[in-house]
MDTraj code that builds the backbone (N, CA, C; nanometers):
import mdtraj as md
import numpy as np

residues = "MET TYR ILE CYS ILE CYS ASN ALA ILE ARG GLU THR ASP LEU ARG LYS ALA ALA LEU SER CYS GLU GLY ASP ALA GLU ALA THR TYR ALA CYS LEU GLY LYS ARG PRO ASN CYS GLY GLN CYS LEU GLU GLU ALA GLN GLU ILE ILE ASP ALA GLU ARG ALA ALA ALA SER CYS GLU GLU PHE ALA VAL GLU ALA ALA".split()
xyz = np.array([
    [1.1034, 0.0683, 0.7431],
    [1.0233, 0.0685, 0.8632],
    [0.9114, -0.0352, 0.8468],
    [0.8850, -0.1072, 0.9536],
    [0.7762, -0.2039, 0.9504],
    [0.6435, -0.1333, 0.9746],
    [0.5476, -0.1619, 0.8894],
    [0.4119, -0.1102, 0.9052],
    [0.3284, -0.2114, 0.9825],
    [0.3431, -0.3355, 0.9478],
    [0.2700, -0.4431, 1.0151],
    [0.3708, -0.5360, 1.0829],
    [0.3753, -0.5294, 1.2138],
    [0.4671, -0.6134, 1.2900],
    [0.4232, -0.7599, 1.2838],
    [0.2940, -0.7831, 1.2921],
    [0.2422, -0.9207, 1.2930],
    [0.2853, -0.9985, 1.1682],
    [0.2868, -0.9315, 1.0530],
    [0.3193, -0.9969, 0.9265],
    [0.4553, -0.9562, 0.8709],
    [0.5283, -0.8736, 0.9438],
    [0.6592, -0.8248, 0.8994],
    [0.6507, -0.7588, 0.7617],
    [0.5501, -0.6733, 0.7440],
    [0.5342, -0.6008, 0.6181],
    [0.6031, -0.4660, 0.6311],
    [0.6992, -0.4433, 0.5436],
    [0.7734, -0.3169, 0.5437],
    [0.7008, -0.2135, 0.4578],
    [0.7282, -0.0889, 0.4879],
    [0.6665, 0.0205, 0.4127],
    [0.6994, 0.0097, 0.2640],
    [0.8220, -0.0224, 0.2305],
    [0.8602, -0.0324, 0.0894],
    [0.7819, -0.1430, 0.0183],
    [0.7614, -0.2551, 0.0849],
    [0.6836, -0.3647, 0.0271],
    [0.5380, -0.3233, 0.0074],
    [0.4852, -0.2510, 0.1044],
    [0.3473, -0.2048, 0.0964],
    [0.3296, -0.1057, -0.0185],
    [0.4246, -0.0149, -0.0351],
    [0.4183, 0.0834, -0.1441],
    [0.4225, 0.0152, -0.2806],
    [0.5088, -0.0846, -0.2967],
    [0.5154, -0.1586, -0.4231],
    [0.3844, -0.2315, -0.4507],
    [0.3312, -0.2947, -0.3476],
    [0.2070, -0.3697, -0.3635],
    [0.0897, -0.2774, -0.3942],
    [0.0921, -0.1574, -0.3411],
    [-0.0166, -0.0611, -0.3646],
    [-0.0304, -0.0296, -0.5119],
    [0.0795, -0.0340, -0.5855],
    [0.0769, -0.0012, -0.7276],
    [0.0356, -0.1186, -0.8151],
    [0.0470, -0.2393, -0.7641],
    [0.0129, -0.3562, -0.8446],
    [-0.1166, -0.4247, -0.8009],
    [-0.1712, -0.3840, -0.6875],
    [-0.2940, -0.4440, -0.6348],
    [-0.4021, -0.3375, -0.6245],
    [-0.5239, -0.3805, -0.6379],
    [-0.6372, -0.2893, -0.6198],
    [-0.7023, -0.3175, -0.4857],
    [-0.7798, -0.2213, -0.4391],
    [-0.8559, -0.2411, -0.3173],
    [-0.7937, -0.1739, -0.1968],
    [-0.8485, -0.2068, -0.0827],
    [-0.8073, -0.1442, 0.0427],
    [-0.6843, -0.2132, 0.1008],
    [-0.6522, -0.1766, 0.2238],
    [-0.5339, -0.2327, 0.2894],
    [-0.5427, -0.3844, 0.3012],
    [-0.6581, -0.4352, 0.3369],
    [-0.6721, -0.5800, 0.3514],
    [-0.6490, -0.6510, 0.2184],
    [-0.6996, -0.5943, 0.1091],
    [-0.6794, -0.6527, -0.0236],
    [-0.5322, -0.6458, -0.0634],
    [-0.4664, -0.5375, -0.0269],
    [-0.3244, -0.5227, -0.0576],
    [-0.2430, -0.6229, 0.0226],
    [-0.2771, -0.6434, 0.1473],
    [-0.2110, -0.7466, 0.2283],
    [-0.2274, -0.8825, 0.1613],
    [-0.3470, -0.9102, 0.1104],
    [-0.3730, -1.0382, 0.0453],
    [-0.2826, -1.0571, -0.0764],
    [-0.2562, -0.9499, -0.1495],
    [-0.1635, -0.9567, -0.2633],
    [-0.0231, -0.9950, -0.2182],
    [0.0089, -0.9603, -0.0954],
    [0.1392, -0.9960, -0.0388],
    [0.1366, -1.1351, 0.0258],
    [0.0222, -1.2013, 0.0168],
    [0.0088, -1.3335, 0.0769],
    [-0.0110, -1.3292, 0.2274],
    [-0.0597, -1.2171, 0.2770],
    [-0.0791, -1.1977, 0.4214],
    [-0.2240, -1.1590, 0.4490],
    [-0.2599, -1.1598, 0.5762],
    [-0.3879, -1.1053, 0.6190],
    [-0.3681, -1.0395, 0.7545],
    [-0.4433, -0.9345, 0.7800],
    [-0.4266, -0.8636, 0.9072],
    [-0.4534, -0.9562, 1.0258],
    [-0.3737, -0.9404, 1.1285],
    [-0.3946, -1.0180, 1.2508],
    [-0.4628, -0.9302, 1.3559],
    [-0.3887, -0.8391, 1.4156],
    [-0.4476, -0.7553, 1.5214],
    [-0.5217, -0.6343, 1.4631],
    [-0.4841, -0.5922, 1.3420],
    [-0.5542, -0.4828, 1.2750],
    [-0.5109, -0.3426, 1.3129],
    [-0.4173, -0.3290, 1.4050],
    [-0.3763, -0.1954, 1.4477],
    [-0.3036, -0.1180, 1.3386],
    [-0.2512, -0.1856, 1.2397],
    [-0.1743, -0.1217, 1.1338],
    [-0.2601, -0.0751, 1.0166],
    [-0.3839, -0.1192, 1.0091],
    [-0.4637, -0.0976, 0.8888],
    [-0.4852, 0.0489, 0.8534],
    [-0.5067, 0.1337, 0.9514],
    [-0.5294, 0.2751, 0.9214],
    [-0.4046, 0.3378, 0.8606],
    [-0.2899, 0.3139, 0.9216],
    [-0.1654, 0.3692, 0.8681],
    [-0.1330, 0.3071, 0.7323],
    [-0.1560, 0.1784, 0.7181],
    [-0.1318, 0.1113, 0.5906],
    [-0.2179, 0.1716, 0.4808],
    [-0.3436, 0.1989, 0.5109],
    [-0.4334, 0.2571, 0.4116],
    [-0.3859, 0.3966, 0.3702],
    [-0.3372, 0.4745, 0.4650],
    [-0.2855, 0.6077, 0.4331],
    [-0.1656, 0.5982, 0.3389],
    [-0.0778, 0.5041, 0.3628],
    [0.0395, 0.4846, 0.2770],
    [-0.0032, 0.4387, 0.1379],
    [-0.0965, 0.3470, 0.1317],
    [-0.1467, 0.2975, 0.0037],
    [-0.2098, 0.4111, -0.0761],
    [-0.2945, 0.4892, -0.0107],
    [-0.3597, 0.6012, -0.0791],
    [-0.2577, 0.7026, -0.1289],
    [-0.1580, 0.7333, -0.0477],
    [-0.0548, 0.8302, -0.0861],
    [0.0266, 0.7787, -0.2043],
    [0.0611, 0.6522, -0.2022],
    [0.1405, 0.5943, -0.3112],
    [0.0626, 0.5939, -0.4425],
    [-0.0641, 0.5597, -0.4362],
    [-0.1471, 0.5596, -0.5570],
    [-0.1695, 0.7011, -0.6087],
    [-0.1867, 0.7969, -0.5189],
    [-0.2043, 0.9362, -0.5595],
    [-0.0778, 0.9893, -0.6267],
    [0.0379, 0.9569, -0.5707],
    [0.1645, 1.0012, -0.6288],
    [0.1836, 0.9402, -0.7675],
    [0.1509, 0.8145, -0.7823],
    [0.1640, 0.7482, -0.9120],
    [0.0686, 0.8093, -1.0136],
    [-0.0495, 0.8447, -0.9692],
    [-0.1470, 0.9070, -1.0571],
    [-0.0987, 1.0433, -1.1043],
    [-0.0382, 1.1207, -1.0142],
    [0.0158, 1.2522, -1.0497],
    [0.1301, 1.2379, -1.1486],
    [0.2170, 1.1404, -1.1289],
    [0.3280, 1.1180, -1.2198],
    [0.2765, 1.0789, -1.3577],
    [0.1752, 0.9949, -1.3610],
    [0.1165, 0.9517, -1.4874],
    [0.0543, 1.0701, -1.5601],
    [-0.0139, 1.1549, -1.4875],
    [-0.0760, 1.2735, -1.5456],
    [0.0299, 1.3676, -1.6018],
    [0.1403, 1.3853, -1.5300],
    [0.2487, 1.4735, -1.5743],
    [0.3113, 1.4218, -1.7038],
    [0.3271, 1.2917, -1.7158],
    [0.3848, 1.2327, -1.8370],
    [0.2892, 1.2521, -1.9552],
    [0.1605, 1.2340, -1.9318],
    [0.0623, 1.2509, -2.0378],
    [0.0539, 1.3967, -2.0830],
    [0.0702, 1.4901, -1.9900],
    [0.0598, 1.6319, -2.0211],
    [0.1820, 1.6821, -2.0981],
    [0.2925, 1.6123, -2.0845],
    [0.4168, 1.6571, -2.1489],
    [0.4229, 1.6270, -2.2934],
])
top = md.Topology()
chain = top.add_chain()
for i, resn in enumerate(residues, 1):
    res = top.add_residue(resn, chain, resSeq=i)
    for name in ("N", "CA", "C"):
        top.add_atom(name, md.element.get_by_symbol(name[0]), res)
traj = md.Trajectory(xyz[None], top)
């Protein structure tokens, strides 16, 4: 599914970038070589980024606890 139509950023690409880039949605877009145009996607993009980082953090914690 496309998250950002203006830049053709797919959800899967955004999730991958969230794990390798720091910062907010705009910073993550920059890691993908893009920048927001209309900005309508930023709120949803930020939610996806936060969820992906939280899931990765939980997985990391589970591995350390084992």
